[in-house]
C-alpha positions in Angstrom: 0.0 0.0 0.0 1.3 3.4 -0.9 2.1 5.6 2.1 3.0 9.3 2.3 5.2 10.6 5.1 5.5 14.4 5.6 8.2 16.2 7.5 9.7 19.7 7.8 7.0 21.6 9.7 7.7 23.7 12.7 7.8 27.2 14.2 9.1 30.0 12.2 9.1 33.8 12.5 7.2 35.9 10.0 9.3 36.4 6.9 11.1 33.2 7.4 11.2 30.0 5.4 10.5 26.3 5.7 10.7 23.4 3.4 8.2 20.6 3.7 8.9 17.1 2.3 6.5 14.3 1.4 8.1 10.9 0.9 6.2 8.3 -1.0 6.7 4.6 -0.5 6.4 3.9 -4.2 7.9 5.4 -7.3 6.3 8.8 -7.9 6.4 8.1 -11.6 3.2 6.1 -10.8 1.6 9.2 -9.3 -0.3 11.5 -11.6 -0.8 14.4 -9.3 0.8 15.4 -6.1 -0.7 18.2 -4.0 -0.2 20.1 -0.8 -3.2 21.2 1.2 -3.5 23.1 4.5 -6.1 23.2 7.2 -6.8 25.6 10.1 -9.1 24.3 12.8 -12.7 25.2 12.1 -12.0 25.8 8.4 -12.1 23.6 5.3 -9.0 22.1 3.9 -7.4 24.5 1.3 -5.5 23.5 -1.8 -2.1 25.2 -1.7 -0.3 23.8 -4.7 -0.1 20.9 -7.1 2.4 19.4 -9.5 1.6 16.9 -12.2 3.6 14.0 -13.4 4.7 16.2 -16.3 5.9 18.9 -13.9 3.1 21.4 -14.5 2.4 23.4 -11.3 -0.4 25.5 -10.0 -0.7 27.6 -6.8 -3.4 29.2 -4.7 -3.4 33.0 -5.1 -2.5 33.5 -1.5 0.9 31.7 -1.9 1.9 32.6 -5.5 5.4 34.0 -5.6 6.2 32.8 -2.1 5.8 29.0 -2.3 7.4 26.6 -4.8 6.3 23.0 -5.3 8.7 20.4 -6.7 9.2 16.7 -7.0 12.4 14.6 -7.0 11.6 11.5 -9.0 14.8 9.7 -7.8 14.0 10.2 -4.1 10.3 9.7 -4.6 9.7 12.9 -2.7 7.6 16.0 -3.2 8.6 19.3 -1.7 7.0 22.6 -0.7 9.5 25.4 -0.3 7.7 28.2 1.6 9.3 31.6 1.8 8.2 35.0 3.2 5.9 33.2 5.6 3.0 35.1 7.1 1.0 34.5 10.2 -1.9 33.5 8.0 0.1 30.6 6.6 -0.2 28.9 10.0 -1.9 25.6 9.5 -1.5 21.8 9.3 -0.1 21.0 5.9 -1.1 17.7 4.2 0.5 15.9 1.3 -1.9 14.2 -1.2 -1.1 11.8 -4.0 -3.5 10.8 -6.8 -3.3 8.1 -9.4 -6.1 8.2 -12.0 -5.5 4.8 -13.8 -5.8 1.4 -12.3 -4.7 0.8 -9.6 -6.3 4.1 -8.6 -5.6 5.8 -5.3 -6.1 9.1 -3.5 -3.9 9.1 -0.5 -3.1 11.5 2.3 -0.2 12.0 4.6 -0.5 12.4 8.4 0.0 16.2 8.2 2.8 18.4 9.5 2.1 21.6 11.5 3.5 24.9 10.5 3.3 27.9 12.9 4.3 31.3 11.8 4.7 33.5 14.9 7.1 36.0 16.5 
């Protein structure tokens, strides 16, 4: 079974940077779409960024120009580089992996908390 393990969250001051990682237990060549979501208590989970198997990326307006999503096909890992962090970026960040062809899956990591505070 495919598993996703996130890491890299923590406490950072406003204006600082963090890099999140999401390691997959299978080759990410088999994954069509990898995404990062975030969730604040009491609010719906929000799509932050996604990257396709072909390397196409897309970002939420709130993070454009500050966050960069990437994938390392050799390490089977997805990354989210977060720069110029703001207090409103505080959330639990979740990695998501989707495969559209058989065997299909839509998997989530356990989440990694990010707190932006002085």
